[in-house]
N, C-alpha and C positions, 0 to 999 in steps of 0.2 A: 504494500500500500504506500502510495507516495505521500511525502510530508506535506502538511498544509502550509509550512513556512516557505516563502520565496527562497530561491537558491542564494540570493544575495544577503540573507540574514546571517551575519557573521558573529564570531565570538565577541567582537567589539560591541555590537548592538545588544547582545545578551547581557554584557556587563552593565550597559546603560540601564536596561530594564531592571536588572538586579539592584543597582544602586537606588533607583527610584523606589522600589519596594522596601528597601532598607530604611528609607526616610520614615515611612509609616510605622515600621517595627520599632525603630529607636524612640520615636515619639510616644508610642504605647508604653515602652519600658519606663520612659521619664515620668509619664502620668501615673503609671502603676506604682512606681517607687515613691513618688512624692505625695500623691493624693490617693490614687487607687479608688476602689469603690466607696471608700469611707467618705469621700467628699460629697457623695450623693446622699449619705445616710446621716450626715451631721455628726460623724464621729471624730472628725479632725478638721481644723480650720487652717488654711494657709495664709500666713501673714503677707502683707504687701511686699515686704523685702524679699521673702522667699519666692513670691510670684515673679518679681522682677528678675531675681537671679535665675529662676527656672526659664523665664522667657528669653533671657540672654543666651542661656545654654542651647535652647531650642533653635534660636535664630542662627547661632554659630554653627550648629550641626547641620541645619538645613543648607546654609550657604556653602559649607565645606563639601557636602554631598552634591550640591548643585554644581559647584565648580568642577568636581571630579567627573560628574556625568557629562558636563559641557566639554571638558577636555577630551573625553573619550569620543563623544558624539561628533566633535568637530575635527578630530584627528583624521588625517588622510594618509594613505600609503600609496606608493607607486602602483601597486597591484590593484588598488581600489579605483584609481583613475589613470588608466594607461596613457591618456593624452598628456599627462603631466610629465612623462618621462623625458620629453624633448624641450620642455619649457624652461626658459632661463629665469632664475630667481635673482632679483636685484637686491642684494643686501649690502651694497656699497654705501648707500646713504642711511642716515638715522631717521628715516621717515616714520613717525610714531603712529602708524595705522593700527597698532595693537589696541589703542584706547577707544577706537570707534564704537566697540560693543558697549562699553560703559556709558558713553554719552548718548547712544541710541536708547539705552534703558532709561535714561533720565527724561527722555521725551521733552515735553513742553517746559519742564522745570528749568532748562538751560536756554530756552528760546527768548529772544529779545526782539521787540518791534520798534523800529526807528521811523517816526513820521518824516515826510518829505521836508518839513520846515525845520527839523532839528539838525544841529551840527553844521549850520551854514557858515558861521563865522570861523575865521582863522583861530580866534582866541578861545581859551577855556577858562583861565583864571589869571587875569593880568596882575594880580598881587603876588603870584607865585614866580619864583625864578624860572622854572620850567613852565612858561606861560601857555603851552599847548597841552599840558597834562590835565586830563579830566579828573575833577575832584573825587568822583566815585571810584575810579581806578586807584587813585592814591590811597583812599580809605581801605579798599579791599586788599591792596598790597600789604599795608601795615597789619591789617587784621590777620591775613594768612601767615605772615612771618611770626606773629605772636602766637597763633594757634599751633604752628609746627615747632617753633622754638629754634629756627635755624639761622636767624640773623637779627642783629641789633638794629632797630629802626629809630629809636629815640636819638635826637640830635643829628639826624641824617636828612639830606635833601634827596628827593626822588626825581630822577630824570628818566623820562620814557623815550624809547627808541623803536625803530622799525626792526624788531628782533635785537638780540644782543650783538649781532654783527655790526650794526650801525653804531651801537654804543661803544664798541671796542675802538672804532675809528675816531669817535668823538673823544674818547679818553686819550688816545694818542695825541690828538690835536691839543687838548687841554693841558697835557702834562709836558709837552715838548717846549724847551726854551725857545722863545721866538727870535732871539738874536744870537744863537749859538753859531760858531764858525762852521760846523758840519752837523748833519742830521744825527739825532740821538739814536742809539742802538736799542732795538726791541728784541728781547730774548724770551725763550721758554725752554725748559729742560726736556730733552728727548726721552721717550717718544712724546712729541708734542702734537697738539691738534693740527691736522694737515693743512687747514686753511690759514693758519697764522702767517706763514711766510708770504703767500700770495696776497692776502688782505693788506699786509704791511707795505708791500712794494708796488701794488697794482697802480696806485695813483702817482708813483714816482715823486712823492712829497719831498720837499727840501727840509722838512722838519724832523722826519724820522725814517729809519730804514731797518730792514731785518738784519739782526746781528747774529743769528744762529742759535746753537745749542747753549743754554745757560751753563751747562756743566763744563764747557771748555772756554768760556768767555774770560779773557784776561786783558781786555783793553782798558786803558785809563779813561776816566771821565764818567759823567752820568749815564744812566741806562734805565730802561723800562723793562721790568720782568713780569711776564704773564704767568700767574700761578693758577693752574686749573685743577680743582679738587672737588669731587673725585675726578681723576684725570681722564681725559679723552685722548688716547684710546684704551689705556690699560686698566682703568678703574681704581687705581691706587690713590690714597690720600696724599696730597702734596703739600710741601712747605717751600718757601723761597730757597734758592740754591746759591746764588752769588753772595748775598748777605753783606753788602757794603753800604756805608753811610750815604753814598751819593746815588743809591738806587731808588727807583720809584716802583711801587708794586700795584698791579691790577689783579684782583682775585676774580676769576671766572668760575662761578659756582652754579653753573647751569644744572648740575646733577646732584646738588646737595639737598636732596629731598628723601624722605624716609622709605620710599619704595625702591631706591637705588642704593642707599648707604645708611648706616646707623648715624643718627643725629646725636653728636656727643656734646655740643654746646653751641650757643648762638655765635655765628661768625661776627667778628668785630674788626673790620678793616677800613682803610681810607676810601677805597673804591671797590664795590662788590657788584657783580653783574648776575642777573637772573633772566629767565625767559619762559614764556608759557609753552614754548615748543616742547620742552622736556618735562616741565613741572606738571602740566595737565594734558599734554599731547596735542595741543592746538598749534601746530607749526604754521598752518595757513593764515593765522591771524597776523603774523609778523609783529608781535609785541614783545618787547623786553623792557627791563627797567634796571637802573643803577641806583644803589644806595651810596651816596657821596657825603663824606664828612666835611670837606672844605668847601665853603661857599663860593670862592672864586673859581675853583675847579668845576663846580656845578654850573656856574654861569658860562664858562668857556665851552663846556660840553653842550649846553643848550644852544649857544651861538653856532656851533658846528652844525647841529641838526637844523637850525633855522636856515643857515646858508645852503645846506645840502638838500633839504626837502620841505622847508618852511613848515616844520612841525611833523606830527604823526597823526595818521587817520583817527578821527574821533570815533567813527563807527566801530573800528577795531578795538579801540580802548573801552568803549561801552560794552561790547560783547565780552571782552576779557574780564571786565569788572563783574559781569554776571556769572561767568564761569568760576572765577576765584571765590565769589560769594557762595556758590553752590558747594564747592570743595570745602570751604570752612564750615558751612552749615552741616554737611554730611559728617564732618569730623566731630563737631560739638554736640550733635543731637544723640541722645542715648536711646536705647531700645528701638532703634529704627529698623524697619523691615528691609532696608537696603544697606549693603556694606558701604562704608565710607570709601571715597576714592582711593585713599592711600592703602587701606586694607585690601581692597580689590586688586590694586595694581601690584602690591607686594606679593600676594599669593600667586598671581600669574608669573611674575618674574622669578619667584622661587621655584615654581614648577618647571619653567623653561631652562633655568640653569641646572636643575637636576637632570633633565633630559640630555642637555648638552654634555655635561660631565660624564654621564654614563656612556654616551655614544663615543666620546673621545677616548675614554679609558678602554672601551671594548676593542677599538681598531688599532690603538697604539700609534697612530700617525700624527697626533696633535697633542700638545700640552697646553694647559690653561693656567692663568695666575691663581694662586691660592690666597685667600683672605681670611684672617682670623675673625671670629664672631666678636662683636662689641656690644656694649650696653647702649641702647637707643632710648634717649629721653622721651621721644615721641610715643613709641610703643610701650615704654616702661619695661623693657625686657631685652635680653640678648638677641640681636638680629644679625643676619648675614649681609655681606656686601654683594649686591646684585647689579652689576654695571649694565648700562644700556647697550654697551658693545662688548663682544667677546674678543679678547686679544689672544689670538691663537698663534702658536709657534709650530711650524712643520718639523717633524723629526725624520730620522733615517736619511735617505738620500734626496729628500725634497729640498731643493735650494730656493725655488721660487714658489712660495705658497699661494700667491695670488693666481699665478698661471695654473697651478695644480687644481685649485678650486674651479677655475674657469673651464678646465677640461671636463668638469662634472656639471657644467652649466650653472655655476654659482658665482655671481659677481660680488667681489669684495674689494677692499682697498689695501694695497700692499705696504710693507714697512717703509719703503723708500719715501713715501709721502709723509711719514712721521719722523724722519731723520734716523731710521735704523735699518737693519738688514731686511732683505726680501724674504727671509725665513718666517717673518712675522706677517700677520694679516689681521685686519679689523673687520668684524662681521656684526651687522646690526642684530640686536635681540628684540627689536620693537615692531617687526613687520606683522602681517596678519597671521592668524592661526594656520591658515592653509599653507602659506609660504614657509612659516617656521617649521611646521611638521614635515613638509617636503624636504627642507634643508636637513633635518635630523635623519630622515630616511636615507638621503643620499650620503650623508656623512657616515652613517652606520654601515653602508654597503661598500665604502671605499677600501681599496687595497692596492698595494704595489708589488 
């Protein structure tokens, strides 16, 4: 007798159904253990605190099983989709499409309507140094940093930019001596963010120029050092390298958020850069902000943006304010039926890194950085470092890791772009579930 199940009903689908059934079983156990039939007979009363604690456990279990079921249901293998075998996976860029599912679940909560008459003026707040900064965005930036605990905002001027890229150039302009006999050197320790050299030299400015790897810098005179922490591409926590009194520091903390790294203390620097691209996944908004301690530096950064683009899109700022507000709300509200943005994102990143490490260990062709667990003040527990990029080193006889992955139709960014050997390669961890799972499938099947 033939089975009633379609032939495509796989073990993966069986596990999804099994997990769903386990939800009801576990909730039955919870109720039986804490209330049981006695709650209907008046034999036992549950206090409000016990009920709240129980509710939190139920929600945690439900979300854990929901996430596990979703991971299984959305996972794809080459055998499930034969057409994927020849498809190129582009993991070169850090396009944060992983977050789309969360924001779809939020629905209208993150929607904003902007009437045609709104945002017509160039100006937002003429009393502010950054006169094109929308007050609502400034408020939500301060609130989010206070909720997360990752940056000091008191006594800081906020400068908004078209992503952190524009803010980096604005900072170069603001910090460069205007009457120096030669351009000031801009440095970063290798492996450094691949765009730093090209961003620095693209305009051929007479004020600043790329000075190379901070580890080997020995030139006399002032310099600007970019400190990226956690670092892009390798994910490690960074400190300044040159450490001279004539140095000026810019801290690029695009990834200093709890779903990527443990928050140990609020950052407290002269210039600190953040962006919605990696904090919330909204790369298309092109909104970043700088926390600046010195008023004159904030004025010069604002002047650069004024000359460069006459301000920053108000529509994008208003949308960013709405998104940041929702992230803070989801973090502060207790007993919510939705996971907070950071909890949701951390669980996905944790699962992806487990998959990647298991795959790399199985085939022996790649090694990955190891990070110690640290206490995270945001989660109030020990957490892992889960970088947005995987910094992979090819082992055995593989000299060019980027080309090797390319042979398997995986686009990545090789070590030469980061100032190191081509044995290294950077791979985005933020793509869609479909692309990430296909990447893991291909990685697991590789051999030489």
